[in-house]
LUMVOFI-561810 format. One record per residue (C-alpha): x, y, z; residue number from 1. Coordinates in steps of 0.25 Angstrom, whole numbers. Layout:
SITE     X     Y     Z resi
SITE     X     Y     Z  NUM
...
// end
This chain:
SITE     X     Y     Z resi
SITE  -217   -18  -183    1
SITE  -210   -20  -196    2
SITE  -217   -29  -207    3
SITE  -209   -40  -213    4
SITE  -207   -33  -226    5
SITE  -194   -26  -222    6
SITE  -201   -13  -219    7
SITE  -193    -3  -211    8
SITE  -196     7  -200    9
SITE  -188    19  -196   10
SITE  -183    24  -182   11
SITE  -186    12  -173   12
SITE  -179    13  -160   13
SITE  -167     4  -158   14
SITE  -166    -3  -144   15
SITE  -152    -9  -141   16
SITE  -153   -23  -135   17
SITE  -141   -27  -126   18
SITE  -138   -42  -125   19
SITE  -151   -46  -130   20
SITE  -158   -49  -144   21
SITE  -173   -48  -145   22
SITE  -180   -58  -155   23
SITE  -193   -56  -161   24
SITE  -206   -61  -155   25
SITE  -200   -59  -140   26
SITE  -202   -50  -129   27
SITE  -190   -43  -123   28
SITE  -185   -34  -112   29
SITE  -173   -25  -113   30
SITE  -167   -12  -107   31
SITE  -165     1  -113   32
SITE  -159    14  -109   33
SITE  -168    25  -103   34
SITE  -168    33  -116   35
SITE  -173    22  -125   36
SITE  -183    18  -114   37
SITE  -189    32  -113   38
SITE  -190    32  -128   39
SITE  -198    19  -129   40
SITE  -207    24  -118   41
SITE  -210    37  -125   42
SITE  -213    29  -138   43
SITE  -223    19  -130   44
SITE  -230    31  -124   45
SITE  -232    37  -138   46
SITE  -235    25  -146   47
SITE  -239    15  -135   48
SITE  -227     6  -140   49
SITE  -213     7  -145   50
SITE  -205     0  -155   51
SITE  -190    -2  -156   52
SITE  -179   -11  -162   53
SITE  -171   -20  -152   54
SITE  -156   -22  -158   55
SITE  -146   -30  -150   56
SITE  -134   -23  -146   57
SITE  -120   -29  -151   58
SITE  -111   -35  -140   59
SITE  -102   -26  -132   60
SITE  -110   -13  -134   61
SITE  -113    -5  -122   62
SITE  -127     3  -121   63
SITE  -119    16  -123   64
SITE  -113    11  -136   65
SITE  -125     6  -143   66
SITE  -125    11  -158   67
SITE  -132     7  -171   68
SITE  -119    -1  -174   69
SITE  -119    -9  -160   70
SITE  -133   -14  -163   71
SITE  -138   -27  -171   72
SITE  -146   -22  -183   73
SITE  -157   -33  -182   74
SITE  -166   -34  -170   75
SITE  -180   -34  -165   76
SITE  -191   -24  -167   77
SITE  -197   -22  -153   78
SITE  -211   -18  -148   79
SITE  -208   -11  -135   80
SITE  -220   -14  -125   81
SITE  -214    -9  -112   82
SITE  -203     0  -106   83
SITE  -201     1   -92   84
SITE  -189     9   -84   85
SITE  -177     1   -78   86
SITE  -165     4   -70   87
SITE  -156     7   -82   88
SITE  -167    11   -92   89
SITE  -179     4   -97   90
SITE  -184   -10   -99   91
SITE  -191   -12  -112   92
SITE  -201   -24  -115   93
SITE  -203   -26  -130   94
SITE  -208   -36  -140   95
SITE  -198   -40  -151   96
SITE  -207   -39  -164   97
SITE  -198   -43  -176   98
SITE  -184   -43  -181   99
SITE  -179   -31  -188  100
SITE  -166   -25  -194  101
SITE  -161   -11  -191  102
SITE  -158    -5  -205  103
SITE  -153     8  -200  104
SITE  -151    14  -186  105
SITE  -149    28  -182  106
SITE  -148    36  -169  107
SITE  -158    47  -165  108
SITE  -160    54  -151  109
SITE  -150    44  -144  110
SITE  -157    31  -149  111
SITE  -156    22  -161  112
SITE  -167    20  -171  113
SITE  -167    10  -183  114
SITE  -174     8  -196  115
SITE  -179    -7  -195  116
SITE  -182   -17  -205  117
SITE  -189   -30  -203  118
SITE  -181   -43  -203  119
SITE  -191   -54  -205  120
SITE  -188   -69  -204  121
SITE  -185   -78  -216  122
SITE  -194   -90  -214  123
SITE  -186  -102  -219  124
SITE  -191  -112  -209  125
SITE  -203  -122  -211  126
SITE  -214  -123  -201  127
SITE  -210  -138  -198  128
SITE  -195  -134  -195  129
SITE  -200  -122  -187  130
SITE  -208  -130  -178  131
SITE  -196  -140  -176  132
SITE  -187  -129  -173  133
SITE  -197  -123  -163  134
SITE  -198  -137  -156  135
SITE  -183  -138  -155  136
SITE  -181  -124  -150  137
SITE  -192  -126  -139  138
SITE  -187  -140  -135  139
SITE  -172  -134  -134  140
SITE  -177  -123  -125  141
SITE  -185  -131  -116  142
SITE  -173  -141  -114  143
SITE  -164  -129  -110  144
SITE  -175  -125  -101  145
SITE  -176  -138   -94  146
SITE  -161  -137   -90  147
SITE  -164  -125   -81  148
SITE  -174  -127   -69  149
SITE  -185  -117   -68  150
SITE  -185  -114   -83  151
SITE  -199  -119   -85  152
SITE  -206  -106   -85  153
SITE  -195  -100   -95  154
SITE  -198  -111  -106  155
SITE  -213  -112  -104  156
SITE  -216  -100  -114  157
SITE  -208  -108  -125  158
SITE  -220  -118  -126  159
SITE  -229  -106  -131  160
SITE  -219  -101  -141  161
SITE  -222  -105  -155  162
SITE  -210  -100  -163  163
SITE  -195  -101  -162  164
SITE  -194   -86  -163  165
SITE  -202   -85  -150  166
SITE  -193   -95  -142  167
SITE  -181   -88  -148  168
SITE  -185   -75  -143  169
SITE  -188   -81  -129  170
SITE  -176   -89  -128  171
SITE  -165   -81  -134  172
SITE  -163   -71  -122  173
SITE  -159   -83  -113  174
SITE  -149   -90  -122  175
SITE  -134   -88  -119  176
SITE  -132   -83  -133  177
SITE  -124   -70  -137  178
SITE  -131   -58  -142  179
SITE  -125   -59  -156  180
SITE  -130   -74  -158  181
SITE  -144   -69  -154  182
SITE  -143   -58  -163  183
SITE  -139   -67  -175  184
SITE  -151   -76  -172  185
SITE  -160   -63  -172  186
SITE  -154   -59  -186  187
SITE  -157   -73  -192  188
SITE  -168   -71  -202  189
SITE  -169   -85  -206  190
SITE  -179   -92  -197  191
SITE  -173  -106  -199  192
SITE  -159  -101  -195  193
SITE  -164   -93  -183  194
SITE  -172  -105  -177  195
SITE  -160  -115  -180  196
SITE  -150  -105  -174  197
SITE  -159  -103  -161  198
SITE  -160  -118  -160  199
SITE  -145  -119  -160  200
SITE  -144  -109  -150  201
SITE  -153  -116  -140  202
SITE  -146  -130  -143  203
SITE  -133  -123  -139  204
SITE  -138  -116  -127  205
SITE  -144  -130  -122  206
SITE  -131  -137  -124  207
SITE  -123  -126  -117  208
SITE  -133  -126  -105  209
SITE  -132  -141  -104  210
SITE  -117  -140  -104  211
SITE  -118  -130   -93  212
SITE  -128  -137   -85  213
SITE  -119  -150   -86  214
SITE  -107  -143   -81  215
SITE  -114  -136   -70  216
SITE  -119  -150   -66  217
SITE  -106  -156   -65  218
SITE  -101  -144   -57  219
SITE  -112  -146   -47  220
SITE  -109  -161   -46  221
SITE   -94  -158   -44  222
SITE   -97  -147   -33  223
SITE  -107  -156   -26  224
SITE   -97  -168   -27  225
SITE   -86  -158   -21  226
SITE   -95  -154   -10  227
SITE   -99  -168    -6  228
SITE   -84  -172    -6  229
SITE   -81  -160     3  230
SITE   -92  -163    12  231
SITE   -88  -178    13  232
SITE   -73  -173    16  233
SITE   -78  -164    27  234
SITE   -86  -175    33  235
SITE   -74  -185    33  236
SITE   -65  -174    39  237
SITE   -76  -172    51  238
SITE   -76  -188    52  239
SITE   -61  -188    53  240
SITE   -61  -177    63  241
SITE   -71  -184    72  242
SITE   -63  -197    72  243
SITE   -50  -189    73  244
SITE   -44  -196    60  245
SITE   -37  -190    49  246
SITE   -24  -183    48  247
SITE   -29  -169    47  248
SITE   -23  -167    34  249
SITE   -35  -162    27  250
SITE   -42  -156    39  251
SITE   -31  -146    44  252
SITE   -22  -145    32  253
SITE   -12  -154    37  254
SITE    -8  -145    49  255
SITE    -4  -156    58  256
SITE     6  -162    48  257
SITE    12  -148    44  258
SITE    13  -144    59  259
SITE    21  -156    62  260
SITE    30  -155    50  261
SITE    33  -140    53  262
SITE    45  -134    59  263
SITE    38  -128    71  264
SITE    44  -128    85  265
SITE    38  -139    94  266
SITE    30  -129   102  267
SITE    24  -123    90  268
SITE    21  -136    83  269
SITE    13  -140    96  270
SITE     5  -127    95  271
SITE     2  -130    80  272
SITE    -2  -144    82  273
SITE   -12  -140    93  274
SITE   -18  -131    83  275
SITE   -18  -142    72  276
SITE   -26  -151    82  277
SITE   -36  -140    84  278
SITE   -38  -139    69  279
SITE   -39  -154    68  280
SITE   -49  -156    79  281
SITE   -57  -143    77  282
SITE   -65  -148    65  283
SITE   -69  -141    52  284
SITE   -78  -131    59  285
SITE   -68  -126    69  286
SITE   -68  -111    68  287
SITE   -53  -111    72  288
SITE   -48  -120    61  289
SITE   -45  -108    52  290
SITE   -37  -101    63  291
SITE   -30  -113    66  292
SITE   -26  -116    52  293
SITE   -21  -101    51  294
SITE   -13  -103    64  295
SITE    -6  -116    59  296
SITE    -3  -110    45  297
SITE     4   -99    52  298
SITE    12  -109    61  299
SITE    16  -118    49  300
SITE    20  -105    40  301
SITE    29   -99    51  302
SITE    44  -102    51  303
SITE    48  -109    64  304
SITE    62  -113    61  305
SITE    73  -104    56  306
SITE    78  -109    42  307
SITE    92  -110    37  308
SITE    99   -97    41  309
SITE   107   -89    31  310
SITE   120   -85    36  311
SITE   121   -70    37  312
SITE   131   -64    27  313
SITE   136   -50    33  314
SITE   143   -46    20  315
SITE   130   -50    12  316
SITE   121   -42    22  317
SITE   130   -30    21  318
SITE   130   -30     6  319
SITE   114   -32     6  320
SITE   113   -20    15  321
SITE   123   -11     7  322
SITE   115   -15    -6  323
SITE   102   -11    -1  324
SITE   105     1     7  325
SITE   114    13     6  326
SITE   119    20    18  327
SITE   115    16    32  328
SITE   129    11    34  329
SITE   128    10    49  330
SITE   114     3    48  331
SITE   119    -7    39  332
SITE   131   -10    48  333
SITE   122   -12    60  334
SITE   114   -22    52  335
SITE   126   -30    48  336
SITE   131   -30    62  337
SITE   117   -35    66  338
SITE   118   -46    55  339
SITE   132   -50    60  340
SITE   127   -52    74  341
SITE   116   -61    69  342
SITE   126   -69    61  343
SITE   134   -71    74  344
SITE   122   -75    82  345
SITE   117   -85    71  346
SITE   107   -75    66  347
SITE    99   -75    79  348
SITE    92   -62    80  349
SITE    97   -54    91  350
SITE    92   -39    89  351
SITE    81   -32    82  352
SITE    85   -21    72  353
SITE    77    -8    72  354
SITE    80     1    60  355
SITE    75    15    63  356
SITE    76    27    54  357
SITE    68    36    45  358
SITE    59    31    34  359
SITE    65    27    21  360
SITE    79    23    27  361
SITE    78     9    23  362
SITE    74     2    36  363
SITE    65    -8    30  364
SITE    74   -11    18  365
SITE    86   -13    28  366
SITE    78   -25    34  367
SITE    76   -31    20  368
SITE    90   -30    17  369
SITE    94   -37    30  370
SITE    84   -48    26  371
SITE    91   -49    12  372
SITE   105   -49    19  373
SITE   101   -60    28  374
SITE    94   -68    18  375
SITE    81   -68    26  376
SITE    66   -66    24  377
SITE    61   -52    25  378
SITE    49   -49    33  379
SITE    43   -35    36  380
SITE    31   -30    44  381
SITE    27   -16    46  382
SITE    23   -12    60  383
SITE    19     2    56  384
SITE     5     5    62  385
SITE     4    -9    69  386
SITE    -4    -6    82  387
SITE    -9   -21    86  388
SITE     0   -30    94  389
SITE    -6   -42    86  390
SITE     1   -37    74  391
SITE    13   -42    81  392
SITE     9   -53    89  393
SITE    -3   -58    81  394
SITE   -17   -61    86  395
SITE   -22   -72    94  396
SITE   -29   -83    87  397
SITE   -41   -81    94  398
SITE   -44   -68    87  399
SITE   -51   -69    73  400
SITE   -42   -66    62  401
SITE   -29   -67    71  402
SITE   -16   -66    64  403
SITE    -1   -68    68  404
SITE     7   -55    71  405
SITE    15   -49    60  406
SITE    28   -55    66  407
SITE    23   -69    64  408
SITE    17   -66    50  409
SITE    30   -60    46  410
SITE    37   -73    50  411
SITE    27   -81    42  412
SITE    29   -72    30  413
SITE    44   -74    31  414
SITE    44   -89    32  415
SITE    57   -89    39  416
SITE    61   -88    54  417
SITE    72   -78    52  418
SITE    67   -66    43  419
SITE    71   -52    43  420
SITE    58   -46    50  421
SITE    56   -31    47  422
SITE    47   -24    58  423
SITE    44   -11    50  424
SITE    40     2    56  425
SITE    41    -3    70  426
SITE    40    12    76  427
SITE    26    13    70  428
SITE    19     2    79  429
SITE     7     8    86  430
SITE     0     5    99  431
SITE   -15     2   100  432
SITE   -26    -5   108  433
SITE   -21   -18   101  434
SITE    -8   -17   108  435
SITE     7   -12   106  436
SITE    13   -19    94  437
SITE    27   -14    98  438
SITE    26   -21   111  439
SITE    23   -34   103  440
SITE    36   -32    95  441
SITE    44   -32   108  442
SITE    44   -48   108  443
SITE    47   -48    93  444
SITE    59   -39    93  445
SITE    65   -44   106  446
SITE    76   -55   103  447
SITE    74   -61   117  448
SITE    59   -63   115  449
SITE    56   -65   100  450
SITE    60   -79   100  451
SITE    47   -82   106  452
SITE    38   -72    99  453
SITE    23   -75   102  454
SITE    13   -71    92  455
SITE    -2   -71    97  456
SITE    -7   -79    85  457
SITE     5   -89    84  458
SITE     4   -92    99  459
SITE    18   -99    99  460
SITE    32   -93   101  461
SITE    39   -89    88  462
SITE    54   -87    87  463
SITE    57   -73    80  464
SITE    72   -73    85  465
SITE    77   -77    71  466
SITE    70   -65    65  467
SITE    78   -52    61  468
SITE    68   -41    65  469
SITE    71   -27    60  470
SITE    62   -16    64  471
SITE    61    -2    57  472
SITE    56    11    63  473
SITE    57    26    59  474
SITE    57    31    73  475
SITE    61    25    87  476
SITE    52    34    94  477
SITE    39    26    93  478
SITE    46    12    96  479
SITE    43     8   110  480
SITE    56     7   118  481
SITE    55    -8   121  482
SITE    54   -11   107  483
SITE    65    -2   103  484
SITE    74    -8   113  485
SITE    72   -22   107  486
SITE    78   -17    93  487
SITE    91   -13    89  488
SITE    90     1    83  489
SITE    97     4    69  490
SITE    94    18    66  491
SITE    94    22    51  492
SITE    95    37    51  493
SITE    94    39    36  494
SITE   102    42    23  495
SITE   111    52    20  496
SITE   110    60     7  497
SITE   121    52     0  498
SITE   115    39     5  499
SITE   101    43    -1  500
SITE   108    46   -14  501
SITE   115    32   -14  502
SITE   102    25   -11  503
SITE    94    33   -22  504
SITE   105    29   -32  505
SITE   106    14   -28  506
SITE    93    10   -23  507
SITE    81    20   -24  508
SITE    83    24   -39  509
SITE    84    10   -45  510
SITE    72     5   -36  511
SITE    64    17   -41  512
SITE    67    14   -56  513
SITE    63     0   -54  514
SITE    50     4   -47  515
SITE    46    14   -59  516
SITE    49     5   -70  517
SITE    62    12   -74  518
SITE    75     5   -79  519
SITE    88     8   -72  520
SITE    94    20   -79  521
SITE    82    26   -85  522
SITE    81    36   -72  523
SITE    94    43   -68  524
SITE    95    53   -57  525
SITE   107    62   -56  526
SITE   114    61   -43  527
SITE   112    76   -41  528
SITE    97    75   -43  529
SITE    97    63   -34  530
SITE   103    71   -23  531
SITE    93    82   -25  532
SITE    82    72   -23  533
SITE    88    67   -10  534
SITE    90    81    -5  535
SITE    78    89   -10  536
SITE    67    79   -13  537
SITE    69    70     0  538
SITE    70    72    14  539
SITE    71    59    22  540
SITE    80    50    29  541
SITE    78    38    20  542
SITE    76    37     5  543
SITE    61    35     3  544
SITE    57    48    -2  545
SITE    70    48   -11  546
SITE    64    36   -18  547
SITE    51    43   -20  548
SITE    58    54   -27  549
SITE    65    44   -36  550
SITE    52    37   -39  551
SITE    46    51   -43  552
SITE    58    53   -52  553
SITE    56    39   -58  554
SITE    41    42   -60  555
SITE    44    54   -67  556
SITE    53    46   -77  557
SITE    43    35   -79  558
SITE    32    45   -83  559
SITE    43    51   -93  560
SITE    46    37   -99  561
SITE    31    33  -101  562
SITE    28    46  -107  563
SITE    40    45  -116  564
SITE    47    58  -112  565
SITE    59    52  -104  566
SITE    73    50  -110  567
SITE    80    39  -103  568
SITE    89    39   -95  569
SITE    81    50   -87  570
SITE    91    58   -79  571
SITE    86    66   -67  572
SITE    94    79   -64  573
SITE    92    89   -53  574
SITE    85    99   -62  575
SITE    74    88   -65  576
SITE    70    85   -51  577
SITE    60    97   -49  578
SITE    53    92   -61  579
SITE    53    77   -56  580
SITE    51    78   -41  581
SITE    46    92   -40  582
SITE    51   103   -30  583
SITE    60    99   -19  584
SITE    52    95    -7  585
SITE    63    95     4  586
SITE    68   108     9  587
SITE    82   107    14  588
SITE    86   115    26  589
SITE   100   121    22  590
SITE   110   128    31  591
SITE   108   143    31  592
SITE   118   153    25  593
SITE   117   165    34  594
SITE   119   164    50  595
SITE   108   170    58  596
SITE   108   172    73  597
SITE    99   163    80  598
SITE    98   153    68  599
SITE   106   139    70  600
SITE   105   126    61  601
SITE   102   114    69  602
SITE   101    99    65  603
SITE    89    90    66  604
SITE    85    76    64  605
SITE    72    72    57  606
SITE    67    58    53  607
SITE    71    61    39  608
SITE    85    65    42  609
SITE    92    77    48  610
SITE    88    92    46  611
SITE    94   105    49  612
SITE    85   115    56  613
SITE    87   130    59  614
SITE    85   136    73  615
SITE    81   151    73  616
SITE    81   160    85  617
SITE    77   174    87  618
SITE    74   183    99  619
SITE    65   196   102  620
SITE    61   204   113  621
SITE    52   196   123  622
SITE    52   190   137  623
SITE    62   178   135  624
SITE    52   169   129  625
SITE    58   157   120  626
SITE    49   154   107  627
SITE    51   141    99  628
SITE    45   138    86  629
SITE    47   128    75  630
SITE    38   116    80  631
SITE    49   112    91  632
SITE    47   100   100  633
SITE    48   101   115  634
SITE    63    96   115  635
SITE    67   106   105  636
SITE    60   117   113  637
SITE    67   113   126  638
SITE    81   114   118  639
SITE    77   128   115  640
SITE    74   131   129  641
SITE    87   125   134  642
SITE    95   133   124  643
SITE    89   146   128  644
SITE    91   143   143  645
SITE   105   139   140  646
SITE   108   152   133  647
SITE   101   160   143  648
SITE   110   154   154  649
SITE   123   156   146  650
SITE   119   171   143  651
SITE   112   175   156  652
SITE   125   183   161  653
SITE   131   188   147  654
SITE   129   201   140  655
SITE   124   197   126  656
SITE   113   206   125  657
SITE   102   195   124  658
SITE    90   197   135  659
SITE    84   183   136  660
SITE    73   189   146  661
SITE    68   200   135  662
SITE    69   191   123  663
SITE    61   181   116  664
SITE    68   170   109  665
SITE    62   163    97  666
SITE    67   149    91  667
SITE    62   144    78  668
SITE    66   131    71  669
SITE    61   132    56  670
SITE    52   122    49  671
SITE    42   125    59  672
SITE    32   114    54  673
SITE    42   103    58  674
SITE    42    98    72  675
SITE    56    98    78  676
SITE    61    93    91  677
SITE    73    86    98  678
SITE    84    91   107  679
SITE    95    92    96  680
SITE    92   106    92  681
SITE    97   111   106  682
SITE   110   115   101  683
SITE   104   122    89  684
SITE    94   130    98  685
SITE   105   134   108  686
SITE   113   139    96  687
SITE   102   147    90  688
SITE    99   154   103  689
SITE   113   157   106  690
SITE   115   163    92  691
SITE   102   171    94  692
SITE   106   177   107  693
SITE   121   179   104  694
SITE   118   184    89  695
SITE   129   174    84  696
SITE   126   167    72  697
SITE   128   152    69  698
SITE   134   147    56  699
SITE   122   142    47  700
SITE   131   130    43  701
SITE   132   125    57  702
SITE   121   115    63  703
SITE   120   109    76  704
SITE   112    99    84  705
SITE   113    94    99  706
SITE   105    94   112  707
SITE   108   104   123  708
SITE   106   104   138  709
SITE   104   115   147  710
SITE   118   115   152  711
SITE   123   117   138  712
SITE   127   102   134  713
SITE   125    97   120  714
SITE   119    83   119  715
SITE   119    73   108  716
SITE   108    72    98  717
SITE   103    62    88  718
SITE   102    62    72  719
SITE   116    67    70  720
SITE   118    60    57  721
SITE   105    66    51  722
SITE   108    80    57  723
SITE   122    80    51  724
SITE   117    75    37  725
SITE   107    87    38  726
SITE   117    97    41  727
SITE   126    92    30  728
SITE   114    92    20  729
SITE   110   107    24  730
SITE   125   112    22  731
SITE   129   113    36  732
SITE   144   113    39  733
SITE   145   112    54  734
SITE   137   104    64  735
SITE   137   105    79  736
SITE   134    92    86  737
SITE   134    87   101  738
SITE   147    80   105  739
SITE   141    67   107  740
SITE   135    66    93  741
SITE   149    66    87  742
SITE   149    51    86  743
SITE   136    52    78  744
SITE   144    59    66  745
SITE   149    45    63  746
SITE   135    42    57  747
SITE   136    54    48  748
SITE   141    51    33  749
SITE   156    54    32  750
SITE   154    64    20  751
SITE   144    72    28  752
SITE   154    73    40  753
SITE   165    78    31  754
SITE   157    90    27  755
SITE   152    94    41  756
SITE   160   100    53  757
SITE   155    94    66  758
SITE   156   101    80  759
SITE   152    93    92  760
SITE   149   100   105  761
SITE   145    97   119  762
SITE   139   110   125  763
SITE   133   123   120  764
SITE   145   131   122  765
SITE   152   123   111  766
SITE   139   125   102  767
SITE   140   140   104  768
SITE   155   140   101  769
SITE   153   132    88  770
SITE   140   139    83  771
SITE   141   153    88  772
SITE   156   155    91  773
SITE   152   159   106  774
SITE   153   154   120  775
SITE   142   158   130  776
SITE   146   159   145  777
SITE   141   149   155  778
SITE   132   155   166  779
SITE   129   150   180  780
SITE   117   154   187  781
SITE   118   156   203  782
SITE   107   158   213  783
SITE   109   170   222  784
SITE    97   173   231  785
SITE    85   173   223  786
SITE    93   176   210  787
SITE   100   168   199  788
SITE   113   174   195  789
SITE   120   171   182  790
SITE   135   169   183  791
SITE   143   168   171  792
SITE   153   156   170  793
SITE   163   159   160  794
// end
């Protein structure tokens, strides 16, 4: 302990005190870290006791940031009596002996040590004044204690305290005062000033506590009054219900009046009023009241009457479609025809449209454009992955958490009785134990039935005949036949290269610039570069992947602008594409340059457009076996078998030098990892086998498609537009098509038709004449005894 004569001591351990100030003549407890606690324990074991100085830490200082500068210099000399482990270090119990000042602090072995000087009080207060202040302080503390029930045990020790300093040390930890104010009180040397300031703190705390308690009492009184009023209102409502009095405006939200003033049909109004009566007579504790309220809310929010109809302007509709969609001329013309029929029939819906085509071809956006052209609300629901019939027809209200179906929810969202309703991804409906949602759609999409559509939740008929339903699908194969029969199919085959170029210039590039925060004109893509992106960086019937490549280009420029490396306008050339987009991901099949016997170019349809494919054949000594490779489907394998049988029948009695019995034939279609199937490769397979057997070559700039029969007839196939576009893209100059597919050439763009030569055929003789320049004789087989004799028929 230091004497009062300003003696100093060296190397006293400094203990930082967080959020507390320790006053002399008090006992205190505080936490220290593990290192400090172990040091104090070690000193207590050696000397039986330990001494330290407690200095308060200034505000906003974390334990890891404590330095000499972050500590107050005046504190209390502590006599440590006990150190015990705790969860986050050690708990120290100590007696504050006297006030001291840290004259100099230094760090040693990770701890702060201080040179201390005693800081005694200045006794400038007489005994009489001291006794008076002591009485005022004790009375104020006792008065504060009386405001808190159960505080008697806390204030009882005050009666035994004989000095203001003892009371101050006992009370200060509990006063709502900032650390800085407590520290200022500790640093006050004048006894008179310190006692008076402490008494002022107590008075301020007493007034603040009185104000808070008064406010709390008022709040309690107000809450009690509100609870009493709510209880009385509930009692009054129950009495009115028992006496069948009152208009129900407060109990049921005024549903009766709202239902009676609504525009519901009479039968629907009767059903709604019946539910209102259940709500009125059910009482406050009726467990069905919430279900009834939800049901009535839906009935009141649904549109029941068609509003004022806007006359269909065909010219405006055509302009809207042309403004939003490049190409798709036949599709847009078919939509205009449908709108014209609606105009003649006073807009009464007569058929359901189905847009079917590859992804990214604008099926959903066409529906939005139709809604804009008609001036109607646009509603879209996605049916992809839906496998519960209740998603369409709703749940019965007897189930917990019942909801109306998506159709009724869409009508509620539209707020009008004649919206344009898009049923997206109708081909991706699934069947499960919960029913078949596609079967539930039969009533929705049947113009003869949807005027009385029944939703399980609604329980009344709802008229959907004014709704223009438009369904979209990627494929027709997964749509059930009864559902497909109820819709009018409009096929969207995809875009040509020129159409993609126009779409990118007019729509995709401006949208991409806006999405990436770029101004018009900051990014310029040269026409040749844009064509290379379409040809070499995308492979699709639509334009979705094309937009992704444009977005990648925009991101490249955005990074350059942010880093300050871009010169605007930024012009993208063909040479810059590998740096921006990377290597070309699309491998394009191009026409071969050299003719090879047994190799013929065919045409194929894929979901992302047309493609050319090569059919290769070879033979070797064997036993007459036919081998097919290239991951071919059953139908394509059958075409190869038909082609071989047809050739063997034609060449059975000729001397061409090929022995079918002693030769194995191998047919391969490259891109072996890609599955291939369909009958349209029949002509190509037949020509490849004929070329292989006769040794004649087929012009590599000639491509063909068509199905063949065992009698040699050539039958029509599908996907002519996509196949011809693929041939044109690959550099083909001449195309052989079935005779009956000649009318499909009208769908091919005129600029493509002008650059290709088309030959239509009806049988394989014409195919061989055009492809190989030969004619094979016909052979008739006759039975003679137990033998079959081929007879050549020239």
